[in-house]
C-alpha positions in Angstrom: 26.1 1.5 -22.9 27.0 -2.1 -22.8 30.7 -1.1 -22.0 29.7 1.0 -19.2 27.9 -1.6 -17.2 31.2 -3.2 -15.9 32.8 0.0 -15.1 29.6 0.9 -13.0 29.5 -2.2 -11.4 33.3 -1.9 -10.4 32.8 1.7 -9.3 29.8 0.8 -7.0 31.8 -2.2 -5.4 34.8 0.1 -4.8 33.1 3.2 -3.5 30.2 1.3 -1.5 31.9 -1.8 -0.2 29.3 -2.3 2.4 26.8 -3.4 -0.3 29.1 -6.1 -1.4 28.0 -8.8 1.3 24.6 -10.2 1.9 25.6 -11.7 5.2 26.8 -9.6 7.9 28.4 -12.7 9.8 32.2 -12.7 9.4 33.4 -16.2 8.2 36.4 -18.2 7.2 36.0 -19.7 3.8 37.9 -22.6 2.4 37.8 -23.6 -1.2 39.0 -26.5 -2.9 39.8 -26.4 -6.7 40.4 -29.0 -9.5 41.0 -28.4 -13.1 43.1 -27.6 -16.2 46.8 -26.3 -16.1 48.9 -24.9 -18.8 52.3 -23.4 -18.8 53.6 -21.5 -21.8 57.1 -20.6 -22.5 59.1 -21.9 -25.7 56.5 -24.7 -25.8 53.3 -25.3 -24.3 52.7 -27.9 -21.3 49.3 -29.0 -20.5 48.1 -30.9 -17.5 46.0 -30.8 -14.2 46.0 -28.6 -11.2 44.5 -28.9 -7.5 44.5 -25.9 -5.1 43.1 -24.8 -1.7 42.1 -21.4 -1.1 41.2 -19.6 2.1 39.7 -16.1 2.7 38.8 -14.1 5.6 36.7 -11.0 5.3 38.3 -7.8 6.2 35.3 -5.4 5.5 32.5 -5.2 2.9 33.2 -7.1 0.0 36.9 -7.3 0.6 38.6 -10.3 1.9 42.3 -11.4 2.5 43.1 -14.6 0.7 45.7 -17.1 0.8 46.1 -19.9 -1.7 48.3 -22.9 -2.5 48.2 -24.8 -6.0 50.2 -27.6 -7.5 50.1 -28.3 -11.2 51.5 -31.4 -13.0 52.0 -30.4 -16.7 53.6 -32.6 -19.6 54.6 -32.1 -23.3 56.0 -34.6 -25.4 57.7 -36.7 -22.7 58.6 -33.9 -20.6 57.0 -33.2 -17.5 57.4 -30.8 -14.5 55.4 -29.8 -11.3 54.6 -26.1 -10.3 53.6 -25.1 -6.8 52.2 -21.7 -6.4 51.8 -19.9 -3.0 50.0 -16.6 -2.8 48.5 -14.0 -0.4 46.5 -11.2 -1.6 43.1 -9.4 -1.5 39.7 -10.6 -3.0 36.6 -8.5 -3.9 33.3 -10.4 -4.2 29.9 -8.9 -4.7 28.1 -11.4 -2.4 24.6 -10.1 -2.9 22.9 -12.8 -4.8 22.8 -16.4 -5.5 25.5 -16.1 -8.0 28.7 -14.3 -6.5 31.2 -12.9 -8.9 34.8 -12.2 -7.5 38.2 -11.1 -8.5 41.5 -11.3 -6.7 45.0 -10.0 -7.0 48.1 -11.7 -5.1 51.9 -11.6 -5.0 52.8 -15.4 -5.9 56.0 -17.4 -5.3 56.4 -20.4 -7.6 58.4 -23.4 -7.0 59.0 -25.8 -10.1 61.0 -29.1 -10.6 60.9 -31.5 -13.4 62.2 -31.8 -17.0 63.2 -28.3 -18.5 60.4 -26.5 -17.1 60.4 -23.1 -15.9 63.0 -21.8 -13.5 63.1 -23.7 -10.0 61.9 -20.4 -8.1 60.2 -17.5 -9.3 58.1 -14.6 -7.9 55.4 -12.8 -9.5 51.7 -11.8 -9.5 48.4 -13.9 -9.8 45.0 -12.5 -11.0 41.9 -14.7 -10.4 38.6 -14.2 -11.8 35.6 -16.5 -11.2 32.1 -16.9 -9.6 30.4 -19.1 -7.1 26.9 -20.3 -6.9 25.5 -20.3 -3.4 23.5 -23.5 -2.5 23.3 -22.3 1.2 25.0 -20.0 3.6 27.9 -22.3 3.7 28.1 -24.4 0.5 29.0 -23.1 -2.9 30.1 -24.4 -6.2 31.9 -22.3 -8.7 34.2 -21.6 -11.7 37.9 -20.1 -11.2 40.4 -18.8 -13.7 43.8 -17.9 -12.4 46.8 -16.6 -14.4 50.3 -16.3 -12.8 52.9 -14.1 -14.2 56.3 -15.0 -13.1 59.4 -12.6 -13.3 61.5 -15.5 -15.0 59.1 -16.1 -17.8 58.9 -14.2 -21.0 55.3 -15.2 -21.9 52.2 -13.4 -20.4 50.7 -15.3 -18.6 53.2 -17.9 -17.7 50.7 -20.3 -15.9 47.1 -20.4 -16.5 44.7 -22.5 -14.2 40.9 -23.1 -15.3 38.8 -25.2 -13.0 35.7 -25.8 -10.8 35.9 -25.0 -7.1 33.7 -26.1 -4.1 33.6 -23.9 -1.1 32.6 -24.1 2.6 32.1 -21.1 5.0 32.3 -21.3 8.8 30.7 -18.3 10.7 32.9 -17.0 13.2 31.5 -15.7 16.5 28.0 -16.6 17.9 25.8 -18.0 15.1 22.7 -17.7 17.3 23.2 -13.9 18.1 20.3 -11.6 16.8 
């Protein structure tokens, strides 16, 4: 039975997307992220990342999202910087105070530095997380994002774990009934 609960929740969000949003007001959501970054190929590089993420609702639980992340990673005197740019879809079950979400995005990665990954890579990014809603506008949450780049042999090539703070602007007339 415990294995069936996540499947049932995913099924409900996909089949009944209108239940995925507690607020009917469309809004632009901007999140900032800060946390740990790791790149793994022949060796592991550890460091920090910062990111900006934007999402615009497209219907029910679904949002169109775009993001930019930069990570500085080091290992035994070697260091490199990675820039991740992505645009994709997010599904969020925004019904309660805690909002779980998942997203998938095609990603472009630009890197430079000491013997890091290829300077340019295309791939896919998968993100999982949750947000705690303090009000209609403000939230604080956790993000885990995995970037797989076509030029890397390890899965996932880049991993990001961090905290995120978000703000949502209401689009349209906020005083309309």
